[in-house]
C-alpha positions in Angstrom: 33.2 54.2 -133.5 35.9 56.4 -132.0 35.5 58.9 -134.9 31.8 59.2 -134.3 32.2 60.0 -130.6 34.8 62.7 -131.5 32.5 64.2 -134.0 29.6 64.3 -131.5 31.9 65.9 -128.9 33.1 68.5 -131.3 29.5 69.3 -132.4 28.5 69.7 -128.8 31.4 72.1 -128.1 30.5 74.2 -131.2 26.9 74.4 -130.2 27.8 75.5 -126.7 30.2 78.1 -128.1 27.5 79.4 -130.5 25.0 79.6 -127.7 27.4 81.6 -125.6 28.0 84.0 -128.6 24.2 84.4 -129.1 23.5 85.1 -125.5 26.4 87.6 -125.4 25.8 89.6 -128.5 22.6 88.9 -130.3 19.9 88.5 -127.6 18.2 91.7 -126.6 18.2 92.4 -122.9 14.8 92.6 -121.2 14.0 96.2 -120.4 11.7 96.9 -117.5 9.3 99.7 -118.1 9.2 102.0 -115.1 6.1 104.2 -114.9 7.1 107.6 -113.6 4.7 109.3 -111.3 2.7 112.3 -112.5 3.0 115.7 -110.8 -0.5 115.2 -109.4 0.5 111.9 -107.8 3.7 113.5 -106.4 1.6 116.4 -104.9 -0.8 114.0 -103.4 2.0 112.0 -101.8 3.6 115.1 -100.3 0.2 116.3 -99.0 -0.3 112.9 -97.3 3.1 113.0 -95.7 2.5 116.5 -94.5 -0.8 115.5 -93.0 0.9 112.6 -91.2 3.5 114.9 -89.7 0.8 117.3 -88.6 -1.1 114.4 -86.9 2.0 113.2 -85.2 2.7 116.7 -83.9 -0.8 117.0 -82.4 -1.0 113.6 -80.8 2.4 112.5 -79.4 2.6 108.8 -79.5 4.8 107.4 -76.8 7.8 105.4 -77.8 7.5 101.8 -77.0 10.8 99.9 -77.0 13.6 98.4 -75.0 15.6 101.6 -74.6 16.1 103.3 -71.4 15.3 107.0 -71.1 18.1 108.9 -69.4 17.2 112.2 -67.7 20.1 114.5 -67.3 20.5 116.7 -64.3 20.3 120.4 -65.2 22.6 121.5 -62.4 25.5 119.3 -63.6 27.2 119.9 -66.9 26.2 117.6 -69.7 29.5 115.6 -69.7 29.4 115.0 -66.0 25.9 113.7 -66.1 26.8 111.3 -68.9 29.7 109.9 -66.8 27.4 109.4 -63.8 25.0 107.4 -66.0 27.9 105.3 -67.3 29.2 104.6 -63.7 25.7 103.3 -62.7 26.0 100.5 -65.3 
């Protein structure tokens, strides 16, 4: 009975080893086919982006967020006005 269990255990180890060898060397990796865009598609994409930039230049959309807009005093130098804003906080 002990000999049969040893043989089954050895067979399992050999099968696992062969499976690892197969996965490492024989199996072909899956290759994803990536479709490259045509020049016509690239031109169309650039044209759309240019139209969006034009549109955003014509109609200024106000920024909506949690940031605070700091207006600097033109009479004070830049660094001085920053220090004043920092002191306020």
